[in-house]
C-alpha positions in Angstrom: 121.2 93.2 41.7 124.9 93.1 42.3 126.6 91.3 45.2 127.6 94.7 46.7 124.3 95.8 46.7 123.0 92.7 48.4 125.4 93.4 51.3 123.3 96.1 53.2 120.1 94.2 52.5 121.5 91.2 54.1 122.9 93.2 57.0 119.6 94.7 57.6 117.8 91.2 57.3 120.3 89.9 59.9 119.9 92.7 62.2 116.0 91.9 61.9 116.6 88.2 62.5 118.9 89.0 65.2 116.4 91.2 67.1 113.8 88.6 66.5 115.8 85.9 68.0 116.7 88.2 71.2 113.0 89.0 71.5 112.2 85.2 71.2 115.0 83.9 73.7 114.6 87.3 76.2 111.3 88.2 75.7 112.4 91.8 75.2 109.1 92.9 73.8 106.8 91.9 77.0 109.2 93.7 79.1 109.4 96.8 77.0 105.6 97.2 77.3 105.7 97.3 81.1 109.0 99.5 80.9 107.1 102.1 78.5 104.1 102.0 80.7 106.3 102.5 83.7 108.3 105.3 82.3 105.2 107.2 81.1 103.6 106.9 84.5 106.8 108.1 86.5 106.7 111.2 84.0 103.0 111.8 84.9 103.7 111.4 88.4 106.6 113.9 88.5 104.5 116.5 86.5 101.5 116.0 88.7 103.9 116.5 91.9 105.6 119.5 90.4 102.4 121.2 89.7 100.9 120.3 92.9 98.0 118.5 91.1 98.6 115.0 92.7 95.3 114.8 94.3 93.4 112.1 92.2 90.3 114.2 91.9 92.2 116.3 89.5 92.2 113.5 86.9 88.5 113.6 86.8 88.5 117.3 86.9 90.9 117.3 84.0 88.8 115.1 81.8 85.5 117.0 82.5 87.1 120.2 81.5 88.6 118.9 78.3 85.4 116.5 77.2 82.4 117.8 79.3 80.1 116.1 76.9 81.9 112.7 76.8 79.6 110.0 78.0 81.5 108.4 81.0 78.8 106.3 82.4 76.3 104.0 80.8 73.8 102.4 83.1 70.5 100.7 82.7 69.7 102.4 79.4 70.8 105.8 80.7 73.8 108.0 79.9 75.9 110.1 82.3 78.3 112.8 80.8 81.3 114.0 82.8 79.9 117.2 83.1 76.5 115.9 84.5 78.6 113.8 87.2 80.4 117.0 88.0 77.5 119.0 88.5 75.8 116.6 90.7 78.7 116.0 92.7 79.4 119.9 93.1 75.9 120.2 94.8 76.7 117.3 97.0 80.0 118.8 97.9 78.4 122.2 99.0 76.0 120.4 101.1 78.8 118.7 102.8 80.6 121.9 103.2 77.4 123.2 105.0 77.8 120.6 107.5 81.5 121.6 108.0 82.8 118.5 106.5 86.1 119.4 104.6 89.8 119.9 104.9 91.1 123.2 106.2 94.8 122.9 105.5 95.4 120.4 108.0 93.1 121.3 110.5 90.1 119.0 111.4 86.7 120.6 111.6 85.1 118.0 113.7 86.5 116.0 116.7 90.2 115.4 117.0 90.9 113.2 113.8 94.3 113.7 112.3 94.8 115.0 108.7 91.2 115.2 107.4 87.6 114.4 107.9 86.6 110.8 107.0 83.2 110.1 105.5 82.0 106.5 105.2 79.9 105.7 102.3 77.9 102.6 101.7 76.5 102.2 98.2 75.7 99.7 95.4 77.1 99.9 91.7 75.0 103.0 90.7 75.8 106.4 89.4 75.2 107.8 93.0 78.2 105.8 94.0 80.4 108.2 91.7 78.3 111.2 92.7 79.1 110.6 96.6 82.8 109.7 96.0 83.6 112.7 93.9 81.7 115.0 96.4 83.7 113.8 99.4 86.9 113.9 97.5 86.9 117.4 96.1 86.5 119.1 99.3 89.7 117.2 100.5 87.8 114.7 103.0 88.6 111.0 102.7 85.9 108.4 101.6 85.9 105.1 103.4 84.2 102.6 101.1 82.0 100.1 103.1 81.4 96.6 101.8 77.7 96.5 101.1 77.6 92.9 102.3 78.5 93.6 106.0 76.2 93.8 108.9 76.6 93.7 112.7 79.7 93.9 114.4 81.8 93.9 111.1 79.8 97.0 109.8 80.1 98.7 113.0 83.6 98.2 113.2 84.6 99.6 109.7 82.8 102.8 110.5 84.2 103.3 113.9 87.9 102.3 113.1 87.8 104.8 110.3 87.0 107.7 112.9 84.4 108.9 110.7 82.1 111.7 111.4 79.4 110.7 109.3 78.1 107.5 107.3 76.2 108.4 104.0 74.4 105.0 103.0 71.8 104.0 100.2 68.4 103.5 101.7 68.5 99.8 100.7 70.9 99.1 103.5 68.8 100.8 106.1 68.3 97.6 108.0 71.9 96.8 108.1 72.9 100.3 109.3 69.8 100.4 111.7 71.3 97.3 113.7 74.2 99.5 114.4 72.8 103.0 114.7 73.0 103.0 118.8 76.7 102.2 118.4 77.4 104.9 116.0 75.3 107.5 117.8 77.5 106.7 121.0 80.2 108.0 118.7 78.6 111.2 117.4 78.6 109.6 113.9 75.8 111.3 111.9 73.8 109.1 109.4 72.4 110.5 106.2 70.6 108.4 103.4 71.3 109.2 99.5 71.1 106.8 96.8 68.7 105.5 94.0 65.5 105.9 95.8 66.3 109.8 97.1 67.7 110.5 93.7 64.5 109.5 92.2 62.2 111.2 94.7 60.9 108.0 95.9 61.8 108.7 99.6 61.7 105.8 101.8 60.2 106.0 105.4 63.5 106.5 107.2 63.9 106.0 110.9 67.5 106.5 111.7 68.7 109.0 109.2 68.0 112.3 107.1 67.3 111.8 103.5 69.5 113.8 101.1 66.7 114.4 98.7 66.8 116.2 95.3 65.0 119.2 96.8 67.8 119.5 99.4 70.6 119.2 96.9 69.0 121.8 94.4 69.4 124.7 97.0 73.2 124.3 96.8 75.3 125.5 93.9 76.4 123.3 90.9 79.5 125.5 90.6 82.9 123.7 91.4 84.4 124.0 94.9 87.7 125.9 95.8 90.8 124.0 94.5 92.5 124.9 97.9 91.1 121.6 99.3 93.1 119.7 96.8 96.4 121.4 97.3 99.5 120.3 99.5 99.1 116.5 98.8 102.2 114.3 99.3 103.1 110.8 98.6 101.7 109.2 102.0 98.4 111.1 102.0 95.4 108.9 101.8 92.9 109.4 99.0 90.4 106.9 100.3 90.2 103.8 102.7 89.3 100.4 101.2 88.6 97.5 103.7 90.6 94.3 103.5 90.2 91.3 105.7 93.4 89.9 107.1 94.6 87.6 110.1 93.8 90.0 112.9 90.0 89.4 112.4 87.8 92.1 111.6 88.4 94.1 108.5 91.4 96.5 108.3 91.0 99.9 106.6 93.7 99.9 104.0 95.1 103.3 102.8 95.0 104.1 99.2 97.3 107.1 98.4 96.7 109.7 95.8 100.2 108.9 94.3 99.4 105.2 94.2 96.0 105.5 92.5 97.2 108.3 90.0 100.3 106.1 89.2 98.1 103.1 88.7 95.6 104.8 86.4 98.6 105.5 84.0 100.4 102.2 84.4 97.3 100.0 83.9 95.9 101.7 81.0 99.1 102.0 79.1 100.4 98.2 80.0 96.8 96.8 79.1 96.4 99.1 76.2 93.1 100.6 76.9 92.4 103.3 74.5 90.3 106.5 74.3 86.5 106.2 73.4 86.7 102.5 74.4 83.8 101.1 76.5 84.8 99.1 79.6 82.2 96.7 81.1 82.3 96.8 84.9 80.2 94.5 87.3 82.8 94.4 89.9 81.7 96.1 93.1 82.7 99.8 93.4 83.8 99.7 96.9 86.7 97.1 96.0 89.9 98.3 94.4 89.1 96.1 91.3 85.8 98.1 90.7 87.1 101.7 91.7 90.7 101.9 90.6 91.4 99.0 88.1 88.0 99.5 86.1 86.7 102.9 86.7 89.6 105.0 87.4 92.0 103.4 84.6 89.0 104.0 82.2 88.7 107.5 83.1 92.3 108.3 82.7 92.4 106.4 79.2 89.5 108.8 78.1 87.0 105.8 77.9 83.4 104.9 79.2 82.2 102.7 81.8 79.2 100.4 81.2 78.3 99.8 84.9 76.3 96.7 86.0 74.8 96.2 89.4 76.3 92.8 89.8 77.5 90.0 87.5 74.9 88.1 85.6 76.0 85.2 83.4 72.9 84.8 81.7 72.9 88.6 80.8 76.5 89.1 80.0 76.9 88.7 76.2 73.7 90.6 75.7 75.1 93.6 77.6 78.4 93.4 75.8 76.6 93.4 72.4 73.9 95.9 73.3 76.6 98.4 74.9 79.1 97.6 72.0 81.6 96.8 74.9 85.4 96.7 73.9 86.8 95.6 77.2 85.7 93.6 80.1 87.2 93.9 83.6 87.1 90.6 85.2 87.8 88.8 88.4 88.5 84.9 87.9 85.4 83.6 89.3 83.2 85.6 86.6 85.0 83.9 83.7 84.6 80.5 85.2 80.8 81.2 85.6 80.5 82.3 81.9 82.4 78.9 80.9 79.8 77.0 82.9 76.8 78.4 81.0 75.4 76.8 78.0 76.3 78.2 74.6 74.9 81.7 73.9 74.1 82.9 70.5 76.1 86.2 71.1 79.3 84.6 72.8 81.3 85.0 69.8 79.5 88.0 67.9 80.6 90.8 70.4 83.2 93.6 70.0 85.4 92.7 73.1 89.1 92.9 72.2 90.4 92.8 75.7 89.7 91.4 79.2 91.8 92.5 82.1 91.7 91.8 85.7 93.0 89.2 88.1 92.2 85.4 89.2 91.7 83.6 85.9 93.1 80.1 86.8 95.3 78.2 84.4 92.7 75.5 83.9 90.3 77.8 82.2 92.6 80.4 80.7 92.8 79.0 77.3 89.3 77.6 77.3 88.0 81.1 77.9 89.9 82.8 75.1 89.2 80.0 72.6 85.5 79.6 73.3 84.6 83.4 73.6 87.0 84.6 70.9 89.0 86.9 73.1 92.1 88.2 71.2 93.9 89.7 74.4 93.9 88.7 78.0 95.9 90.9 80.5 96.2 89.5 83.9 97.7 91.5 86.7 98.9 90.9 90.3 98.4 93.4 92.9 96.7 93.9 96.4 94.9 97.0 97.9 97.8 97.8 100.3 100.9 96.1 98.3 103.5 98.6 97.0 103.8 96.9 93.5 102.0 95.3 90.8 103.0 93.3 87.7 101.2 92.3 84.5 100.9 89.4 82.2 99.8 90.5 78.4 98.8 87.5 76.7 97.8 86.5 73.5 98.6 82.9 72.9 99.4 79.7 74.8 102.9 81.1 75.9 102.7 82.3 79.5 99.0 81.4 79.9 97.9 81.4 83.5 100.8 83.4 84.7 99.7 86.4 87.0 102.4 88.5 86.0 105.8 88.7 83.9 109.3 90.1 84.8 111.7 89.1 82.0 115.6 89.4 82.3 115.6 93.1 81.2 113.1 94.0 83.8 114.8 91.9 86.5 117.9 93.6 85.8 116.8 96.8 87.3 113.5 96.3 89.1 114.6 93.9 92.0 111.6 94.5 94.4 109.9 91.0 94.1 111.4 88.2 96.2 110.0 84.8 97.0 111.2 83.2 100.0 111.0 79.9 101.8 108.6 79.5 104.6 108.0 76.7 107.0 105.2 74.4 105.7 103.5 74.2 109.3 103.9 77.3 110.9 104.1 79.3 107.6 106.8 81.8 109.1 109.8 82.7 107.2 112.6 80.3 107.0 116.1 81.9 107.8 119.5 80.3 107.2 122.5 80.2 109.4 123.3 83.6 108.6 120.1 84.9 110.0 118.6 86.0 106.7 115.7 84.7 104.7 116.2 82.0 102.0 115.1 82.8 98.5 113.4 80.1 96.6 114.8 78.9 93.0 113.0 78.8 89.9 109.9 76.6 90.1 109.7 76.4 94.0 106.8 77.8 95.7 107.2 80.4 98.5 105.8 83.7 99.9 106.0 86.8 97.6 107.8 89.8 99.4 107.8 93.3 98.0 110.9 95.5 99.0 109.7 98.7 100.5 111.5 101.4 98.7 111.0 105.2 100.0 111.9 106.4 96.5 109.1 104.7 94.9 105.8 106.7 93.9 104.0 103.4 95.1 104.2 103.1 98.9 103.0 100.6 101.5 101.0 103.0 103.8 99.5 100.3 106.1 96.4 100.3 107.7 94.4 103.4 109.0 94.7 103.7 112.7 96.3 100.3 113.2 99.9 100.2 113.7 99.7 96.6 115.0 98.3 95.3 111.9 100.8 97.5 109.7 103.6 96.2 111.6 102.6 92.6 110.9 102.9 93.1 107.3 106.6 94.2 107.4 109.4 92.0 107.5 112.8 93.2 108.2 116.3 92.1 107.9 115.3 89.7 105.3 118.6 89.8 103.0 120.6 92.4 104.6 120.5 94.2 107.9 118.2 96.9 108.0 116.0 96.1 104.7 112.2 96.0 104.7 109.8 93.9 102.8 105.9 93.8 102.7 104.7 90.5 103.1 102.1 89.6 100.4 100.6 86.7 102.2 100.4 84.8 98.8 102.4 81.6 97.8 103.8 82.3 94.1 106.6 80.6 92.1 108.4 82.0 89.2 109.9 80.1 86.2 113.2 80.8 84.5 111.3 82.9 81.6 110.0 85.3 84.3 106.5 84.1 84.3 104.9 84.2 88.0 102.2 81.7 88.9 99.9 82.0 91.9 99.7 79.1 94.2 97.6 79.9 97.4 97.2 82.3 100.4 99.4 81.8 103.5 98.0 81.7 106.8 94.6 82.8 108.4 93.0 84.3 105.3 91.4 82.8 102.2 89.5 84.1 99.4 86.0 83.0 98.5 83.3 84.6 96.1 85.9 87.2 95.3 86.0 88.4 99.0 89.1 87.8 101.6 87.8 86.0 104.5 89.5 86.4 107.9 89.5 83.0 109.8 90.0 84.9 113.3 86.7 86.7 112.6 84.7 83.6 111.7 86.1 81.6 114.4 84.9 84.1 116.8 81.5 84.0 115.3 81.3 80.3 115.3 82.7 79.8 118.8 80.0 82.0 120.5 77.2 79.7 119.4 76.1 77.5 122.6 77.4 74.1 122.4 80.4 74.6 120.4 83.7 74.4 122.6 86.4 74.9 120.0 86.4 76.0 116.3 89.1 76.0 113.7 88.3 78.0 110.6 90.2 77.3 107.2 89.6 77.5 103.4 88.9 74.1 101.5 89.3 73.5 97.7 86.0 72.8 96.2 86.0 71.1 92.6 85.1 73.7 89.8 85.1 76.6 91.9 87.8 79.3 92.5 89.2 80.2 95.7 88.5 78.2 98.9 85.1 77.8 100.5 85.0 78.4 104.4 85.3 75.3 106.5 84.9 74.9 110.1 86.4 72.1 112.2 84.4 72.1 115.5 84.4 70.3 118.7 80.8 70.2 120.5 79.4 69.4 123.9 77.1 66.6 124.7 74.0 68.7 123.9 74.7 68.7 120.3 73.8 71.4 117.8 70.7 72.9 116.3 71.8 73.7 112.6 69.2 76.1 111.7 69.9 78.2 114.8 73.4 78.1 114.1 73.1 79.4 110.6 70.9 82.3 112.0 73.4 83.0 114.6 76.1 83.2 111.9 74.1 85.3 109.4 73.7 87.9 112.1 77.4 88.2 112.7 79.0 87.4 109.3 78.5 88.5 105.8 77.1 85.7 103.6 80.5 84.9 101.7 82.3 84.5 105.1 79.7 81.9 106.7 81.2 78.3 106.5 80.1 76.5 103.8 81.4 73.3 105.2 81.3 71.9 108.7 83.6 69.0 110.2 83.0 67.4 113.6 86.1 66.5 115.2 86.4 64.8 118.6 89.3 67.2 119.7 91.4 69.8 118.1 94.8 69.0 116.7 97.5 71.7 117.7 100.8 72.3 116.5 104.2 72.0 118.6 103.8 75.6 119.6 100.4 74.9 120.8 98.5 76.9 117.8 95.6 75.3 116.0 96.6 72.8 113.3 95.2 74.2 109.9 97.7 72.8 107.4 96.4 69.0 107.6 92.8 70.1 107.9 93.3 72.3 104.9 95.0 69.6 103.1 92.1 67.1 103.7 89.4 69.7 102.8 86.3 67.9 101.7 87.9 64.9 100.3 86.0 62.3 102.1 88.6 59.4 101.4 91.3 61.5 103.6 88.9 62.2 106.5 89.1 59.6 109.1 85.9 60.6 110.8 83.0 59.0 108.8 79.8 60.9 108.4 81.4 63.9 110.0 81.1 66.4 107.1 78.1 68.7 106.7 77.5 71.4 104.3 75.3 74.4 103.9 72.2 74.0 102.1 69.6 77.1 102.0 69.3 78.0 105.9 70.8 74.9 107.6 73.6 72.2 107.3 73.0 68.7 106.0 75.2 65.6 105.7 77.8 65.8 102.9 78.0 62.3 101.0 80.1 60.8 98.4 77.3 61.5 96.1 77.5 65.2 96.6 81.3 65.1 96.1 80.9 63.5 93.0 78.4 65.9 91.7 80.9 68.9 92.5 83.6 66.9 90.6 81.3 66.6 87.7 80.5 70.3 87.7 76.9 69.4 88.4 76.7 71.2 91.6 77.5 74.8 92.2 78.1 76.7 95.5 
């Protein structure tokens, strides 16, 4: 070959190597994945808005029309096609219409609730969950998704704060609902039971509600309802309510908008790379965003199928993955840690899983999980039910392992909504400079993540339903310039020079345990009302080899002492299991801050480290239905991974 002919070849190679160098230096490829996904999502969103098809039910309706015989749901050996789910939800929707539950333009049919009717639903992971959800949605009402672990005051609060006209619940939760039925009756909230047992015809002996049986539903049409109920949706309109704990105590009803859900369906599926006809394994609770939006809705949009489990089982996990030919697993970090703690399984490397995506996989197990179970790709994301943003870390090697998200130089040049600011280590309030504005953290320094509230964005912070006070607390103004506004995430993160974001901890009066957010104020109220306890300070304590923080209560007691069994019974009636303190610390008096607030930081830092706690023999922990002394031997077992909570 002549030297002249080599010139274009060399130029081409130089261009290739130049591109490779820029990609390695600036990580352009990782940015371009998210930029492309965001661009496609914006196009979808614009088309849906233009065609007045922004209601999220249209995403199901379109798939059911195009692929009616596609199996969308695999559950305990049974298959459910899109058409089967559509017909079942149509019957239930017509039943709801017969009860005058629907949206008629913007006029409420029951009571004086603004916008549309709200129907609370309390269901386990089961096909009936989707049927009820779709039925409520297709007539323009708002489903409010109740956490099935709740009971007592927390459960009553969730139903009443939503201003719901009715509660539909699975009969397995009748005992929990019965305990609050009198309160709901005072609010004229009607009760109906529909779930696995009513669907199969095994009608339970209900005392507080009417059963919605197959015989009842068969009298209603399986034809679709009018599209008029789905029209006129704007950016701020709620699709459903999902409850989240926070600093105000009882659960808050966070608004999930149609625009946010539909945008997320597209963004998540394109970024993670979920493909048509893939099977996604979901054992996350469907009443949470992680199960309903991140797993189910994203899979629906991608044209895949859900393999649904009632709950997570480490011993059954790999069998399910192989038996159902699972391609993708939607995780939370605790699940990954549980799987790693199991003895070797003969199928743990003989599966078809190509991708796991979710949030909460901690850096200390990231590579161990991928290497042991032969997982080619991990897609970790950062988001919250009410946060007006999300970010992703699509990872196939050690580089960036453990990061919850990534924003390279290219994305940061035009996506500037994320800021990390300095906060006071004691009060955890934002620190401001001499100019009165917040101080941004440099690379590597941990601070609170803020998200700019941009009215032009398709993803908005809509706040909390009927709770202006809680909504206002989540917004920080005059942050960097006069008049700006940012959403307070309540999360401590840091970002490195490459653009990888790493999660540190929660801020203030909430912590995460067993995949649930726990509000310390709600727990403190329950603890403090037990006889003999004069003061209680609730916080989360790190536990070796466990994700999140376990609930811990520093308490001051009177001379009469405390009956531990009675104390546990008291708490179990007022709190869900995950919110009951795992550890108790007896203190002679409660430490306070300079502004006379309870001191949590020092207690939290000491945690369950007996060497740091001055009061010898003051720590107790929950064992079955009582509290017993927590010893050095117990701590050693936790540190060695020989004891699990």
